[in-house]
C-alpha positions as CSV (number, residue, x, y, z in Angstrom):
1,X,-26.8,20.9,-13.3
2,X,-25.9,24.3,-12.3
3,X,-24.2,25.7,-9.1
4,X,-26.3,27.4,-6.7
5,X,-25.6,29.6,-3.7
6,X,-22.3,28.7,-1.8
7,X,-21.5,26.2,-4.5
8,X,-24.7,23.9,-3.8
9,X,-25.6,21.8,-6.7
10,X,-28.9,22.2,-8.2
11,X,-30.0,19.4,-10.7
12,X,-32.5,20.9,-13.3
13,X,-33.9,17.5,-14.3
14,X,-33.4,14.4,-11.4
15,X,-35.4,12.2,-13.4
16,X,-32.7,12.6,-16.4
17,X,-30.0,12.0,-14.0
18,X,-31.5,8.9,-12.6
19,X,-32.2,7.7,-16.4
20,X,-28.4,8.3,-17.3
21,X,-27.3,6.5,-14.1
22,X,-29.4,3.7,-14.5
23,X,-28.3,3.5,-18.3
24,X,-24.7,3.5,-17.1
25,X,-25.4,0.9,-14.4
26,X,-26.8,-1.6,-17.0
27,X,-24.3,-1.0,-19.5
28,X,-21.4,-1.7,-17.2
29,X,-23.1,-4.5,-15.2
30,X,-22.9,-2.1,-11.8
31,X,-24.7,-2.9,-8.8
32,X,-26.4,0.0,-6.9
33,X,-23.2,0.2,-4.7
34,X,-21.1,0.3,-7.8
35,X,-23.0,2.9,-9.4
36,X,-23.0,5.3,-6.5
37,X,-19.1,4.6,-6.1
38,X,-18.5,5.4,-9.9
39,X,-20.9,8.2,-10.4
40,X,-21.6,9.8,-7.1
41,X,-20.0,12.8,-5.7
42,X,-16.3,12.5,-5.2
43,X,-15.0,14.0,-2.2
44,X,-11.3,13.7,-0.7
45,X,-8.6,12.2,-2.2
46,X,-8.1,9.0,-4.3
47,X,-5.4,7.3,-4.9
48,X,-3.0,4.4,-4.2
49,X,-1.4,4.5,-0.6
50,X,1.8,5.4,-2.1
51,X,0.5,8.3,-4.2
52,X,-1.8,9.6,-1.3
53,X,1.2,9.5,1.1
54,X,3.5,11.5,-1.4
55,X,0.5,13.6,-1.8
56,X,-0.1,14.5,2.1
57,X,3.9,14.6,2.6
58,X,4.0,17.5,0.1
59,X,1.0,19.3,2.0
60,X,2.9,18.6,5.3
61,X,6.4,19.8,3.9
62,X,4.9,23.0,2.5
63,X,2.8,23.9,5.5
64,X,-0.5,23.2,4.2
65,X,-1.7,20.8,6.5
66,X,-0.2,19.9,10.1
67,X,-2.4,16.7,10.7
68,X,-5.2,14.4,9.3
69,X,-8.6,13.5,9.5
70,X,-8.8,10.5,7.6
71,X,-12.3,8.7,6.9
72,X,-12.7,5.9,4.5
73,X,-15.2,5.9,1.7
74,X,-16.3,2.4,2.4
75,X,-17.0,1.1,5.9
76,X,-15.5,-1.1,7.5
77,X,-13.2,-2.4,4.9
78,X,-11.6,1.0,4.0
79,X,-10.6,1.7,7.7
80,X,-8.4,-1.7,7.2
81,X,-6.8,0.1,4.2
82,X,-5.9,3.3,5.7
83,X,-4.6,1.5,8.8
84,X,-2.6,-1.5,6.9
85,X,-1.7,0.4,3.7
86,X,-1.7,4.3,4.2
87,X,-0.4,4.6,7.6
88,X,2.9,2.8,7.1
89,X,3.6,4.6,3.7
90,X,3.0,8.0,6.0
91,X,5.2,6.9,8.8
92,X,7.9,5.8,6.2
93,X,7.7,9.6,5.1
94,X,8.0,10.9,8.5
95,X,4.7,12.3,8.6
96,X,2.7,10.4,10.8
97,X,4.1,9.3,14.5
98,X,4.9,6.2,15.7
99,X,4.3,6.6,19.2
100,X,3.3,9.7,21.5
101,X,5.4,11.9,22.9
102,X,3.4,11.9,26.5
103,X,1.2,10.4,28.6
104,X,-1.9,12.7,28.6
105,X,-3.7,14.1,25.9
106,X,-2.6,17.6,26.7
107,X,1.0,16.4,26.3
108,X,0.3,14.8,23.2
109,X,-1.3,18.0,21.6
110,X,1.6,19.9,23.0
111,X,-0.7,21.9,25.4
112,X,0.8,23.5,28.6
113,X,-0.1,22.0,31.8
114,X,-3.5,23.1,33.8
115,X,-2.5,25.6,36.3
116,X,-3.9,23.5,38.9
117,X,-3.5,19.6,39.3
118,X,-6.8,17.4,39.5
119,X,-8.7,17.6,42.7
120,X,-10.0,14.4,43.8
121,X,-13.6,14.6,45.0
122,X,-14.7,13.1,48.4
123,X,-17.2,10.8,49.5
124,X,-20.7,11.6,48.6
125,X,-23.6,11.8,51.2
126,X,-23.9,8.0,50.5
127,X,-20.2,7.3,51.3
128,X,-19.5,6.4,47.8
129,X,-16.6,8.3,45.8
130,X,-17.7,10.5,42.9
131,X,-14.6,9.8,41.1
132,X,-12.4,12.8,39.7
133,X,-13.2,16.4,39.6
134,X,-11.1,18.9,38.0
135,X,-10.4,22.4,39.1
136,X,-11.2,25.0,36.3
137,X,-8.5,27.5,37.6
138,X,-11.1,30.4,37.7
139,X,-12.2,31.7,40.9
140,X,-15.1,33.6,41.8
141,X,-13.0,35.3,44.8
142,X,-9.4,36.1,45.0
């Protein structure tokens, strides 16, 4: 294997890699799934909930990150592990909110209020309400 442009990995002999993986899987008694987990590309962070929370807390406290996008390696079970095991550890360290600060997405994200309040749409030609329409704040004539 060698690195191509932009760090893309190029495999010189894919058949040799398949033979190597097959041999390791047979030697360890791994299923296909276990083989991919053991030998596949490792992306992201791996560790115990406590260890990951310590690592993320370090990043937050040093300004390297200000939020999390966490995707489980295995679905659906991995999501339960994140919610049940990792999130409490992050909250214990004070780096994962326990409640939201406002009632709208803009407030949660700390964004300023839009310049104009939402405008209710009137009835359509058939007499049914069209729901909510939002004014963009842009005007073609001032």
